[in-house]
Backbone as a ProteinNet text record, in pm:
[ID]
protein_1_A
[PRIMARY]
XXXXXXXXXXXXXXXXXXXXXXXXXXXXXXXXXXXXXXXXXXXXXXXXXXXXXXXXXXXXXXXXXXXXXXXXXXXXXXXXXXXXXXXXXXXXXXXXXXXXXXXXXXXXXXXXXXXXXXXXXXXXXXXXXXXXXXXXXXXXXXXXXXXXXXXXXXXXXXXXXXXXXXXXXXXXXXXXXXXXXXXXXXXXXXXXXXXXXXXXXXXXXXXXXXXXXXXXXXXXXXXXXXXXXXXXXXXXXXXXXXXXXXXXXXXXXXXXXXXXXXXXXXXXXXXXXXXXXXXXXXXXXXXXXXXXXXXXXXXXXXX
[TERTIARY]
6466.8	6594.7	6615.3	6642.9	6657.8	6785.9	6772.1	6887.4	6975.1	6928.3	7010.4	7104.8	7106.3	7200.6	7343.1	7435.3	7575.5	7629.9	7732.9	7786.7	7918.2	7928.7	8051.1	8104.4	8233.1	8299.1	8382.5	8349.3	8421.7	8520	8647.5	8750.6	8820.8	8804.2	8867.3	8870.9	8980.8	8990.5	8922.3	8871.5	8801.2	8650.7	8573.6	8428.8	8359.1	8409.4	8345.7	8355.1	8470	8484.3	8388.5	8375.4	8280.8	8138.8	8105.7	7970.7	7942.1	8039.3	8021.4	8000.5	8087.5	8077.2	7948.4	7910.6	7787.3	7665.9	7663.4	7551.7	7544.4	7660.2	7665.1	7617.2	7646.3	7629.2	7515.2	7465.2	7373.6	7239.9	7200.4	7071.7	7075.5	7191.6	7202.1	7269.7	7341.7	7418.3	7404.3	7441	7450.7	7590.2	7598.1	7727.2	7763.4	7889.1	7944.2	8072.4	8118.3	8238.9	8329.1	8456.5	8558	8644.7	8687.9	8766.7	8915.1	8955	9096.1	9130.3	9259.7	9305.2	9274.8	9301.1	9277.9	9129	9046.7	8902.8	8858.4	8918.4	8883.6	8917.3	9032.1	9074.2	8975	8934.4	8838.9	8702	8657.7	8526	8522	8632.1	8637.1	8615.7	8670.8	8654.1	8509.3	8446.8	8310.2	8205.6	8220.6	8119	8124.8	8245	8264.5	8203.5	8250.5	8190.5	8219.1	8138.3	8158.8	8263.5	8288.9	8386.7	8434.6	8562.6	8617.4	8672.1	8627.1	8684.4	8780.9	8908.4	9011.5	9102.5	9096.6	9185.3	9329.1	9422.8	9563.6	9628.7	9613.6	9680.8	9594.7	9631.1	9562.3	9667.2	9641.1	9737.5	9746.1	9858.2	9885.1	9896.3	9787.9	9789.7	9737.4	9824.2	9778.9	9708.2	9655.3	9576.8	9653	9778.7	9859.2	9874.7	9896	9911.3	9781	9669.2	9537.9	9518.6	9553.2	9539.1	9620.3	9745.5	9831.8	9778.4	9723.3	9668.4	9551.7	9468.1	9354	9402.8	9503.1	9559.7	9629.4	9697.6	9765.7	9666.6	9542.9	9437.2	9374.7	9445.1	9406.6	9286.7	9237.3	9125.4	9027	8972.3	8898.5	8780.4	8718.9	8602.8	8641.1	8772.3	8814	8760.2	8772.7	8713.7	8791.6	8729.7	8799	8815.3	8927.2	8957.5	8991.2	8923.2	8952.7	9020.9	9140.5	9208.1	9149.7	9127.4	9083.6	9186	9226.9	9332.7	9336.1	9397.6	9418.3	9540.1	9621	9740.8	9703.2	9774	9746.4	9873.7	9976.8	10102.9	10089.2	10135.6	10124.6	10196	10306.5	10382	10297.2	10225.9	10139.8	10027.3	9969.2	9861.5	9913.3	10028.9	10088.9	10117.9	10168.2	10199.9	10073.5	9967.4	9841.5	9785.9	9790.2	9738.6	9828.2	9959.3	10052.7	10038.6	10002.3	9989.4	9853.6	9764.5	9641.5	9510.9	9513.5	9389	9323.1	9189.1	9118.5	9098.3	9110.5	9092.3	9145.9	9140.1	9203	9117.2	9070.4	8988.4	9055.7	9071.4	9135.6	9032.8	9072	8990.5	9028.9	8936.6	8795.4	8713.9	8608.9	8531.6	8439.5	8435.7	8335	8227.1	8107.9	8005.7	7972.6	7963	7927.4	8038.4	8164.4	8277.7	8282.7	8261.7	8260.2	8152.4	8030.7	7920	7952.6	8008.2	8036.5	8143.6	8250.8	8360	8317.2	8241.3	8190.3	8095.8	8007.4	7913	7986.3	8087.8	8163.1	8229.8	8292.2	8362.4	8265.7	8150.1	8053	7985.1	7969.3	7917.1	8016.2	8144	8247.5	8249.7	8234.5	8232.9	8114.8	8001.3	7881.4	7902.1	7961.3	7987.7	8089.8	8192.5	8292	8229.1	8138.4	8071.7	7987	7918.8	7835.8	7923.3	8033.6	8124.4	8187.3	8221.8	8282.8	8185	8059.5	7957.1	7936.8	7932.4	7915.5	8034.2	8153.7	8274.3	8278.9	8202	8204	8102.8	8016.5	7906	7932.2	7896.8	7902.6	7791.1	7827.9	7732	7616.5	7637	7531	7435.9	7492.7	7409.3	7361.3	7429.8	7389.1	7440.6	7518.1	7579.1	7726.1	7797.2	7937.3	8019.7	8123.9	8209.8	8333.6	8418.3	8536.6	8631.2	8648.1	8738.7	8690.1	8559.5	8504	8526.1	8504.2	8530.3	8676.2	8768.1	8910.7	8947.6	8898.5	8927.5	8866.8	8740.3	8670.5	8734	8774	8835.3	8965.7	9048.2	9174.1	9148.8	9051.2	9020.7	8964.5	8872.7	8812.3	8913	9004.7	9109.6	9197.7	9237.8	9321.6	9248.2	9119.5	9039.4	9025.4	9006	8991.9	9121.3	9235.5	9364.5	9373.9	9337	9345.3	9248.7	9126.4	9023	9024.9	9109.5	9114.8	8976.5	8909	8774.2	8773.7	8663.2	8651.5	8610.8	8640.6	8603.6	8571.9	8457.5	8417.2	8393.4	8412.6	8388.6	8302.6	8216.8	8144.5	8178.1	8225.6	8243.4	8133.5	8069.7	7947.7	7962.5	7923.5	7931.3	7797.6	7744	7619.5	7649.8	7577	7604.2	7570.4	7664.6	7647.2	7595	7655.9	7606.7	7640.5	7750.6	7783.7	7677	7629.9	7523.3	7394.5	7372.3	7253.8	7262.8	7377.8	7397.7	7383.5	7442.1	7435.6	7292.4	7213.8	7077.1	6976.5	6988.8	6887.6	6931.9	7061.5	7112.1	7166.7	7249.3	7318.7	7225.7	7117.7	7023.6	6959.9	6914.5	6859.1	6966.9	7089.4	7200	7223.8	7218	7235.2	7122.3	6999.4	6885.6	6901	6954.4	6979	7081.3	7190.4	7292.5	7234	7148.6	7086.5	6999.8	6920	6829.8	6907.9	7014.4	7097.7	7163	7214	7277.6	7178.5	7056.6	6953.1	6921.7	6921.3	6892.2	7002.9	7127	7239.1	7228.5	7202.3	7192.9	7082.9	6969.8	6855.3	6881.8	6970.3	6999.1	7094.4	7164.1	7257.2	7186.2	7178.3	7095.5	7175.2	7304.8	7381.7	7449.9	7458.2	7524.8	7669.7	7738.4	7880.3	7900.2	7797.9	7809.2	7811.3	7888	7902.8	7884.6	7796	7782.2	7840.2	7923	7988	7995.7	7999.4	8025.8	8176.2	8217	8358.9	8418.8	8334.5	8380.7	8295.9	8249.6	8167.7	8043.4	8026.9	7910.4	7944.2	8055.4	8096.7	8065.7	8024.5	7995.3	8069	8080.4	8146.2	8068.8	8063.4	8002.7	8109	8129.9	8225	8145.6	8177.9	8098.9	8188.2	8205.6	8287.4	8221.7	8305.8	8259.6	8153.1	8177.6	8085.1	8159.6	8103.6	8168.4	8106.5	8145.4	8101.2	7949.5	7888.2	7741.9	7674.6	7734.4	7681	7695.8	7809.2	7831	7722.5	7694.8	7593.9	7457	7422	7290	7275.6	7372.1	7362.7	7380.8	7481.1	7506.7	7388.7	7327.3	7210.9	7093.5	7075.9	6966.9	6986.8	7110.5	7141	7117.4	7169.5	7152.9	7006.5	6928.2	6785.9	6709.7	6747.5	6677.5	6698.9	6822.6	6849	6773.7	6775.4	6700	6550.7	6506.3	6365.8	6319.5	6414.2	6376	6312.4	6345.3	6291.7	6311.6	6435	6472	6500.4	6421.4	6438.3	6579	6631.5	6763.6	6761.1	6701.5	6682.5	6814.8	6918.8	7047.5	7133.8	7091.4	7169.6	7176	7287.7	7304.8	7273.1	7223.6	7195.7	7051.2	6982.2	6846.4	6779.8	6648	6575.4	6575.1	6633.5	6635.7	6779	6799.6	6930.2	6961.9	7082.8	7131.5	7271.9	7321.4	7456.2	7534.7	7666	7758.1	7828.4	7848	7905.8	8020.5	8128.7	8237.5	8252.2	8255.8	8264.1	8365	8420.7	8515.2	8522.9	8553.8	8576.6	8724.5	8778.2	8918.4	8927.3	9038.2	9075.2	9203.8	9192	9311	9415.1	9541.6	9655.9	9760.4	9858.6	9963.7	10040.2	10035.6	10110.8	10035	9907.2	9825.3	9800.1	9814.2	9785.8	9640.6	9576.3	9437.8	9428.3	9535.4	9535.2	9527.4	9596.3	9594.5	9454.8	9386.6	9250.4	9155	9167.1	9081.9	9105.2	9231.2	9263.6	9204.3	9205.5	9147.6	8997.4	8927.5	8782.7	8754.1	8839.1	8823.7	8836.3	8925.7	8940.8	8817.3	8754.4	8632.2	8519.2	8511.8	8412.9	8436	8561.6	8595.7	8544.8	8560	8511.5	8359.7	8293.1	8146.8	8100.1	8169.9	8135	8171.6	8284.3	8331.5	8239.1	8178.8	8095.7	7949.2	7917.2	7781.2	7710.2	7765.3	7705.1	7573.4	7519	7401.4	7426.1	7549.6	7591.4	7656.4	7647.8	7727.2	7832.1	7958.6	8068.7	8137.9	8182.5	8240.3	8337.8	8425	8514.4	8566.1	8653.2	8722.3	8867.1	8914.6	9050.8	9150.9	9248.8	9352.1	9485.6
-638.4	-585.1	-626.3	-533	-560.4	-638.7	-744.8	-829.2	-771.9	-662.4	-606	-498	-477	-380.7	-431.2	-339.4	-377.4	-409.4	-494.5	-544.4	-475.2	-433.8	-370.4	-451.2	-482.8	-548.9	-444.9	-422.7	-327.3	-405.4	-367.9	-439.9	-343.2	-365.4	-278.6	-355.6	-344.8	-417.1	-342.2	-221.9	-143.5	-147.4	-214.4	-225.5	-90.2	13.4	144.7	200.1	180.3	226.9	153.7	23.1	-55	-3.6	25.4	74.1	205.8	296.4	426.8	409.4	329.4	309.2	235.8	141.2	67.2	160.1	249.8	344.3	438.3	470.7	560.1	490	360.8	292.1	191	145.2	31.5	59.7	185	217.3	193.5	216.1	207.7	80.1	9.5	-107.2	-221.7	-341.2	-454.7	-451.1	-436.8	-422	-547.2	-584.3	-696.9	-648	-718.4	-669.8	-784	-750.7	-840.9	-759.4	-821.6	-750	-786.9	-865.1	-901.8	-932.9	-931.3	-950	-1087.4	-1191.7	-1327.4	-1350.6	-1302.2	-1314.7	-1240	-1123.3	-1043.4	-1117.4	-1184.1	-1257.2	-1367.9	-1441.3	-1550.7	-1497	-1389.3	-1333.6	-1275.2	-1218.4	-1163.2	-1273.1	-1391.6	-1504	-1552	-1555.7	-1609.7	-1508.8	-1383.8	-1281.5	-1224.9	-1218.3	-1150.1	-1009.3	-925.4	-793.4	-700.7	-596.3	-497.3	-394.2	-381.9	-284.9	-330.2	-305.5	-334.1	-205	-171.4	-61.4	-125.9	-100.1	-179	-93.4	-119	-50.7	-96.2	-5.9	-40.5	-96.3	-24.5	-64.7	-164	-292.8	-398.4	-495.6	-561	-657.5	-781.8	-847	-972.6	-953.3	-918.5	-899.9	-759.6	-672.3	-535.2	-524.1	-403.9	-383.1	-406.4	-365.1	-387.3	-537.5	-615.6	-760.6	-825.6	-775.4	-824.9	-795.5	-673.6	-634.1	-726.1	-751.4	-836.7	-979.5	-1028.4	-1164.3	-1176.7	-1074.1	-1075.9	-1066.4	-980.6	-968.4	-1097.3	-1164.6	-1289.6	-1397.4	-1382.3	-1475.2	-1432.2	-1340.3	-1287.9	-1193.7	-1165.4	-1071.2	-1089.7	-1214.7	-1249.5	-1158.9	-1104.1	-1018.9	-873.5	-841.9	-702.6	-614.7	-659.4	-587.9	-459.8	-343.2	-219.4	-210.4	-153	-142.1	1.5	52	183.8	161.3	216.5	207.7	310.1	266.8	359	352.6	468.8	470	601.7	597.8	720.2	795.4	731.4	796.5	902.9	1015.4	1120.3	1164.7	1081	1112.6	1092.5	1187.8	1179.3	1058	1017.2	901.1	775.3	761.8	645.5	642.6	758.3	766.2	730.6	783.3	754.8	606.1	544.2	401.4	319.2	352.1	279.2	288.2	407	425.2	357.8	360.6	300.1	148.6	84.1	-62.6	-104.7	-7.5	-42.2	-5	54.3	96.9	205	208.1	305.3	438.6	439.4	563.9	544.6	653	656	745.4	693.8	773	774.9	893.5	905.4	919.9	874.9	890.3	1021.6	1082.2	1044.4	1062.4	981.4	980.1	1101.1	1154.9	1254.6	1179.9	1160.8	1076.6	1115.1	1243.6	1285.3	1250.8	1264.1	1228.9	1078.1	1001.9	856.1	813	867	830.9	861.8	980.3	1023.7	936.6	910.5	830.9	686.3	631.5	495.7	490.4	588.4	592.3	599.9	684.6	700	568.7	501.4	377.4	265	261.4	157	182.5	307.5	338.4	293	318.2	272.6	120.3	55.6	-90.9	-145.3	-83.7	-127.3	-116.2	-5.1	13.5	-88.8	-116.8	-216.4	-354.3	-386.8	-516.8	-530.8	-423.5	-425.6	-447.7	-372.6	-386	-524.9	-577.1	-709.7	-816.7	-800.6	-897.1	-892.2	-772.4	-757.6	-818.2	-801.1	-853.3	-1005	-1067.2	-1213	-1283.1	-1205.6	-1262.5	-1257.6	-1364.9	-1365.6	-1276.3	-1179.8	-1079.5	-1134.3	-1243.1	-1298.2	-1388.8	-1484.5	-1588.4	-1554.8	-1462.9	-1426.4	-1519.2	-1623	-1707.9	-1668	-1735.5	-1700.5	-1713.3	-1629.6	-1633.4	-1720.9	-1729.4	-1816.5	-1772.3	-1642.9	-1592.9	-1634.1	-1625	-1664.9	-1813.3	-1893.5	-2037	-2063.2	-1999.3	-2021.6	-1990.2	-1878.1	-1839	-1938.3	-1974.7	-2065.9	-2204.9	-2247.8	-2379.9	-2389.8	-2287.7	-2287.2	-2292.7	-2213.7	-2210.9	-2344.3	-2401.8	-2528.2	-2642.6	-2635.9	-2738.4	-2732.6	-2612.5	-2595.1	-2642.3	-2610.6	-2652.1	-2804.1	-2865.8	-3011.6	-3081.3	-3023.1	-3077.9	-3072.4	-2956.5	-2937.3	-3029	-3043.4	-3120.9	-3269.1	-3304.1	-3442	-3487.8	-3397.7	-3425.5	-3438.8	-3484.3	-3503	-3372.1	-3365.5	-3250.1	-3301.8	-3261.6	-3310.3	-3196.3	-3228	-3131.7	-3195.5	-3113.4	-3150.3	-3048	-3093.6	-3006.5	-3040.1	-2936.7	-2952.5	-2877.2	-2943.5	-2881.7	-2900	-2792.2	-2802.6	-2869.9	-2976.2	-3055	-2978.8	-2977.4	-2918.5	-2774.7	-2698.2	-2561.6	-2471.8	-2496.9	-2416.6	-2433.6	-2557.4	-2581.5	-2509.7	-2504.1	-2432.9	-2284.1	-2224.6	-2082.2	-2055.9	-2143.2	-2124.3	-2134.7	-2219	-2242.4	-2141.5	-2108.7	-2026.4	-1882.2	-1855.2	-1720.3	-1698.8	-1595.5	-1571.8	-1522.2	-1454	-1409.1	-1529.7	-1625.5	-1747.2	-1827	-1820.5	-1888.1	-1834	-1702.6	-1640.1	-1680.7	-1684.9	-1726	-1870.9	-1954.3	-2094.2	-2104.5	-2028.7	-2029.4	-1986.9	-1884.5	-1836.3	-1944	-2013	-2115.6	-2232.8	-2272.4	-2382	-2340.4	-2216.2	-2166.6	-2163.9	-2117.1	-2113	-2253.8	-2349.1	-2486.9	-2546.1	-2519.1	-2565.4	-2509.3	-2379.2	-2313.1	-2375	-2404.1	-2459.8	-2602.3	-2673.7	-2812.9	-2824.7	-2717	-2718.7	-2664	-2742.9	-2708	-2652.8	-2686.1	-2644.7	-2510.5	-2426.8	-2296.8	-2308.1	-2414.3	-2429.5	-2468	-2524.6	-2565.8	-2442.9	-2450.9	-2337	-2379.5	-2310.2	-2327.3	-2203.7	-2224	-2111.3	-2135.8	-2025.6	-2036.7	-2050.8	-2158.3	-2189.2	-2124.1	-2100.5	-2038.2	-2084.6	-1991.8	-2030.3	-2103.6	-2227.7	-2308.5	-2410.8	-2391	-2481.8	-2422.6	-2511	-2473.5	-2568.2	-2527.3	-2610.8	-2603.3	-2713.9	-2717.9	-2764	-2683.5	-2713.6	-2767	-2889.2	-2957.8	-3000.9	-2915.3	-2952.7	-3066	-3149.9	-3259.6	-3343.3	-3373.9	-3455.4	-3575.6	-3695.6	-3816.7	-3861.5	-3979.1	-4028	-4045.3	-4083.7	-4097.3	-3962	-3858	-3723.7	-3680.1	-3716	-3683.6	-3747.4	-3874.1	-3946.4	-3881.4	-3851	-3792.8	-3654.7	-3567.1	-3429.3	-3422.9	-3495.2	-3493.8	-3546.6	-3656	-3712.7	-3615.9	-3549.5	-3452.5	-3334.7	-3286.7	-3175.3	-3215.3	-3331.1	-3375.6	-3388.4	-3453.6	-3473.4	-3340.4	-3250.2	-3121.6	-3035.9	-3036	-2959	-3019.7	-3150.3	-3215.1	-3187.1	-3179.6	-3152.9	-3012.5	-2921.9	-2788	-2792.3	-2896	-2916.7	-2793.6	-2743.1	-2634.7	-2696.4	-2663.7	-2729	-2711.6	-2821.9	-2818.4	-2920.6	-2879.2	-2969.7	-3010.8	-2932.3	-2963.4	-3056.5	-3084.4	-3172.2	-3312.9	-3378.4	-3514.7	-3618.8	-3572	-3665.4	-3656.8	-3546.4	-3527.8	-3414.6	-3406.1	-3293.8	-3172.3	-3191	-3083.8	-3060.6	-2947.1	-2917.3	-3021.9	-3075.9	-3170.8	-3129.1	-3193	-3162.9	-3290.6	-3277.2	-3384.4	-3342.1	-3438.6	-3407	-3501.9	-3446.3	-3524.6	-3489.6	-3589.9	-3564	-3654.3	-3605.8	-3688.5	-3642.3	-3738.5	-3710.8	-3720.4	-3624.8	-3627.9	-3622.6	-3673.8	-3656.8	-3575.7	-3443.6	-3358.7	-3382.5	-3385.3	-3394.1	-3293.9	-3263.8	-3169.7	-3216.6	-3347	-3401.9	-3392.2	-3354.8	-3345.6	-3199.3	-3162	-3023.3	-3010.4	-2899.9	-2878.9	-2875.3	-2830.9	-2825.2	-2965.9	-3061.3	-3198.3	-3259.2	-3229.2	-3281.4	-3219.2	-3089.1	-3020.2	-3076.2	-3101.1	-3160.1	-3300	-3374.6	-3509	-3503.6	-3411	-3398.1	-3356	-3271	-3228.6	-3349.2	-3441	-3561.5	-3650.9	-3654.9	-3734.2	-3671.4	-3539.1	-3471	-3506.3	-3508.9	-3545.5	-3687	-3778.7	-3915	-3918.1	-3836.8	-3829.2	-3785.1	-3687.6	-3639.1	-3742.5	-3807.9	-3906.3	-4027.9	-4063.5	-4184.3	-4160.1	-4041.8	-4021.5	-3897.1	-3827.8	-3705.5	-3734.7	-3629.2	-3642.4	-3751.5	-3752.4	-3854.7	-3791.1	-3862.8	-3831.7	-3941.3	-3904.8	-3996.7	-3952.1	-4046.2	-4010.4	-4117.4	-4078.5	-4173.1	-4112.8	-4186.2	-4136.3	-4112.2	-3991.9	-3953.5	-4017.4	-4083.4	-4150.3	-4081.5
14252.8	14204.7	14059.9	13970.7	13828.8	13802.1	13721.7	13692.9	13582	13517.3	13410.4	13461.7	13592.5	13650.1	13636.3	13613.9	13606.5	13745.8	13749.6	13875.8	13910.7	14036.6	14086.8	14204.7	14200.3	14313.4	14387.2	14515.3	14599.5	14686.1	14679	14753.5	14847.5	14978.8	15079.8	15210.6	15285.2	15411.4	15525.3	15497.9	15599.9	15574.4	15660.6	15640.6	15625.5	15692.8	15683	15540.9	15476.4	15338.6	15244.4	15265.8	15185.1	15206.6	15332.7	15365.5	15292.5	15293.4	15228.3	15077.6	15014.3	14869.7	14833.3	14915.4	14890.4	14894.6	14991	15003.2	14883	14829.1	14713.1	14585.6	14573.5	14445.1	14438.5	14552.2	14550.9	14483.2	14476.1	14412.8	14261	14200.7	14054.7	14004.2	14094.1	14050.4	14149.7	14105	14195.8	14257.7	14388.1	14454.5	14534.9	14525.6	14600.4	14667.6	14768.2	14834.7	14878.2	14885.4	14938.5	15033.3	15143.5	15243.8	15239.9	15139.7	15126.4	14982.3	14953.5	14817	14759.9	14837.6	14787	14761.1	14852.1	14833.4	14706.7	14682.4	14565	14435.8	14431.9	14311.6	14279.3	14382.6	14360.6	14320.9	14384.9	14354.3	14213	14168.5	14032.3	13929.4	13955.1	13862.1	13858.6	13975.3	13985.2	13939.3	13983.8	13957.5	13816.5	13759.1	13631.5	13637.5	13731.2	13749.6	13631.8	13619.7	13514.2	13554.2	13685	13735.3	13872.5	13901	14033.7	14092.1	14213.9	14291.6	14389.1	14370	14436.7	14524.9	14655.5	14749.2	14725.7	14740.6	14717.9	14844.5	14956	15078.8	15155.9	15147.3	15221	15273.6	15386.6	15439.9	15352.4	15358.9	15287.8	15136.3	15069.6	14923.7	14892.6	14841	14816.1	14680.7	14653.7	14533.7	14405.2	14401.5	14282.1	14253.2	14358.9	14341.7	14296.5	14349.8	14305.8	14158	14118.8	13978.4	13888.2	13926.6	13844.3	13837.1	13947	13948.3	13851.7	13849.4	13757.2	13613.4	13590.1	13456.7	13413.9	13506.8	13475	13434.6	13480.6	13442.6	13310	13240.8	13108.7	13114.1	13237.2	13252.3	13137.9	13119.7	12999.1	12969.4	13071.5	13047.6	13026.1	13035.2	13018.5	13129.3	13253.2	13367	13396	13385.5	13422.5	13574.1	13616.2	13758.8	13794.7	13898.1	13954.2	14088.9	14105.1	14233.5	14330.2	14453.2	14558.8	14671.6	14721.3	14822.3	14897.7	15013.9	15091.9	15043.6	14959.8	14909.6	14806.1	14808.8	14710.3	14639.1	14646.7	14581.2	14430.5	14351.8	14206	14150.2	14215.8	14168.2	14181	14294.3	14314.1	14211.1	14184.4	14086.3	13947.6	13913.4	13783.6	13768.8	13875.6	13870.6	13847.1	13919.6	13904.7	13763.7	13706.2	13570.8	13467.5	13492.1	13397.1	13388.5	13498.4	13492.1	13436.5	13412.9	13342.1	13408.6	13528.2	13590.5	13505.2	13505.5	13421.9	13493.1	13625.5	13700.1	13840.7	13917.9	14049.4	14138.5	14251.5	14343.5	14480.2	14536.8	14667.5	14778.5	14897.5	15017.5	15086.1	15159.6	15180.2	15052.1	15037.4	14914.9	14902.8	14783.9	14748	14670.4	14730	14666.1	14522.4	14493.4	14357.7	14258.4	14303	14215.8	14192.7	14300.3	14286.7	14188.2	14203.9	14115	13969.7	13946.1	13810.2	13744.6	13818.6	13760.5	13736.7	13828.1	13809.9	13690.4	13681	13568.5	13435.5	13427	13302.3	13260.4	13356.1	13323.3	13285.4	13350.7	13317.8	13183.3	13145.9	13012.6	12905.6	12930	12836.5	12828.1	12943	12946.3	12865.6	12879.9	12807.5	12656.4	12613.2	12470.5	12418.9	12499.9	12459.2	12447	12538.9	12534.5	12408.2	12371.3	12249.8	12126.5	12119.1	12004.4	11999.9	12117.6	12124.2	12076.8	12116	12074.8	11924	11868.2	11723.6	11648.2	11702.8	11637.7	11640.6	11731.2	11746	11656.3	11589.8	11513.9	11364	11295.1	11149.3	11095.5	11013.5	10968.3	10887.1	10814.9	10730.6	10807.5	10882.4	10943.5	11084.4	11152.7	11287.9	11396.2	11359.5	11462.3	11477.4	11564.8	11589.7	11461.8	11452.6	11334.5	11358.4	11256.7	11263.1	11374.7	11390.8	11494.4	11633	11654.8	11783.8	11808.1	11703	11717.4	11752	11678.3	11702.3	11846.9	11899.2	12037.4	12136	12112.3	12203.5	12200.5	12082.4	12067	12146.6	12137.5	12212.7	12362.9	12408.8	12552.9	12600.7	12522.4	12562.6	12555.9	12459.9	12452.2	12577.1	12614.4	12733	12857.7	12866.6	12982.1	12986.1	12869.9	12864.6	12906.3	12868.3	12911.5	13064.2	13118.8	13263.4	13338.9	13287	13354.9	13316.8	13216.9	13166	13117.3	13046.6	12996.9	12845	12791.7	12647.5	12579.8	12450.7	12368.3	12229.1	12176.2	12044.9	11947.5	11819.2	11712.1	11604.4	11543.2	11423	11315.4	11201.3	11085.5	10985.3	10934.1	10854.1	10723.1	10614.1	10481.7	10410.5	10350.8	10274.7	10141	10111.8	9992.1	9864.3	9772.2	9639.4	9647.1	9735.6	9754.8	9636.2	9569.7	9451.4	9344	9325.2	9229.1	9271.1	9402.1	9453.2	9419.3	9446.7	9416.2	9266.7	9185.3	9039.9	8988.9	9052	9005.4	9060	9190	9255.8	9279.6	9263.2	9282.7	9422.8	9436.5	9563.4	9673.8	9638.7	9742.2	9809.5	9727.7	9785.3	9858.4	9806.3	9872.8	10012.6	10025.2	10157.3	10251.6	10199.6	10283	10328.7	10239.3	10274.7	10387.6	10376.8	10481.6	10616.2	10613.8	10737.3	10801	10718.8	10772	10829.6	10761.9	10813.5	10944.3	10950.2	11072.7	11188.8	11163.9	11268	11318.4	11226.4	11263.2	11350.2	11313.1	11395.4	11536.4	11544.6	11674.6	11758.8	11695.8	11768.5	11816.8	11747.7	11784.5	11903.4	11935.4	12048.9	12171.5	12274.6	12390.9	12509.4	12518.8	12636.9	12612.3	12715.8	12699.2	12652.7	12689.9	12653.9	12508.4	12443.8	12304.4	12213.7	12106.1	12016.1	11871.8	11800.4	11655.7	11589.3	11487.5	11421.4	11271	11197.4	11054.2	11036.2	10972	10958.6	10834.5	10736.4	10612.9	10495.8	10411.1	10297	10340.7	10289.8	10326.8	10434.6	10504.6	10611.6	10749.2	10839.6	10977.2	11071.4	11196.7	11297	11427.5	11498.2	11630.9	11730.7	11832.9	11940	12058.3	12102.1	12204.4	12320.9	12421.4	12537.2	12617	12676.8	12763.1	12693.8	12567.3	12488.5	12433.1	12450.6	12402.3	12270	12225.9	12095.7	12089.5	12200.8	12203.5	12178.8	12236.3	12214.2	12070.1	12009.4	11868.1	11781.5	11806.2	11727.9	11745	11869.8	11897.1	11835.1	11862.6	11814.1	11662.8	11611.8	11468	11388.3	11435.6	11366.8	11369.3	11482	11495.8	11400.6	11390.8	11300.8	11154.9	11116.3	10977.1	10939.5	11027.6	10999.9	11001.2	11089.8	11100.7	10976.7	10923.8	10801.8	10683.7	10672.9	10565.2	10581.2	10706.7	10735.1	10699.8	10675.6	10629.9	10491.3	10417	10281.3	10192.1	10194.4	10104.2	9967.3	9865.6	9734.7	9678	9622.9	9558.3	9443.9	9333.8	9220.7	9156.2	9175.2	9112.6	9197.8	9319.1	9406.1	9348.8	9368.1	9318.6	9425.5	9541.2	9650.8	9700.9	9672.2	9721.9	9645.2	9656	9595.9	9688.9	9806.6	9905.9	9953.8	10021.3	10081.9	10187.8	10180.2	10280.2	10324.1	10427.4	10477.6	10499.1	10489	10526.3	10654.4	10745.6	10876.6	10908.2	10957.7	11014.3	11160.6	11247	11390.9	11458.4	11568.3	11643.4	11787.9	11874.5	12016.3	12045.8	12118.1	12160	12311.8	12362.2	12503.5	12504.5	12502.4	12487.3	12595.9	12553	12643	12595	12678.2	12634.4	12512.1	12483.5	12370.5	12238.2	12243.5	12122.8	12091.2	11967.3	11929.5	11885.3	11920	11874.3	11722.5	11656.2	11509.6	11449	11511.2	11457.8	11471.3	11579	11596.9	11494.7	11474.3	11376.9	11236.3	11202.8	11072.9	11059.7	11169.7	11171	11142.4	11206	11184.4	11040.4	10986.5	10847.6	10753.5	10784.7	10703.8	10711.7	10829.4	10843.8	10761	10760.6	10676.6	10529.5	10489.1	10351.2	10318.7	10413.8	10393.6	10381.7	10462.3	10456.5	10318.1	10261.3	10127.9	10020.6	10039.3	9942.6	9936.6	10049	10056.3	10021.9	9971.2	9921.3	9970	10070.9	10126	10199	10259.5	10346.4	10450.6	10503.4	10599.5	10722	10833.2	10952.3	10967.4	10955.6	10982.4	11111.5	11191.9	11321.5	11368	11460.8	11525.4	11655.8	11723.7	11842.5	11803.8	11827.5	11790.1	11885.8	11831.3	11913.9	11893.7
[MASK]
+++++++++++++++++++++++++++++++++++++++++++++++++++++++++++++++++++++++++++++++++++++++++++++++++++++++++++++++++++++++++++++++++++++++++++++++++++++++++++++++++++++++++++++++++++++++++++++++++++++++++++++++++++++++++++++++++++++++++++++++++++++++++++++++++++++++++++++++++++++++++++++++++++++++++++++++

């Protein structure tokens, strides 16, 4: 079974309806099913499906309530939802579309219509995912951009508050980069930024870690569930790896090669601490790293 198939979650309290839809769709997609509203809400969080076919009339938790629960969770993946129901009243259809469903399919199912509508919505989803991915990437360096970092930082901060876990940041600045640009030109400057960005990305091993271009010649690394020991290990590895690129920089006042200054800190986020104050704190540590000679990693624990 191909792992690149898109995922569909079928939600219906009638096993026969699930069986029919599964037979129609399983050849082209990965299909999963839930027989109740609460189960559907939990499965949507775990599976992150590309599309949900959602029955409206179900005991305990109906389709509208399931939809709202997923939306209340910010529907982070932008999961499109098609309502499926035996109802054919125009008012019901209008209500479903008005609250945000992308389409509406009535029972009994017409297999060709189901296939076509599902295909159309999944094609749209695929295009949205491509555009979203492009919007998250810095056009020059190919790593995440500032907007992606800002969004990820807010989410990870909130998660760390909830989980009572640590969160660390590294702010990175290329030493004397203006002198590099003035001496070698902007084309070489862009190539230097790309190489440094690639090196940062390669130094981060966990899927949750994020390297992003922060602006100009500055970069940031977001390290969830990382303590001060992790900062020392990762920060030292990044600093040494960039220096190890041996990109000539004859105008630098600290080395004959491109080097970086790093400021890092570990926080234990709480509701009383703002993420902005922690970011400002790390920026101050970076300033100290540059003030004390550059090509340094400075770090502390944020209190």
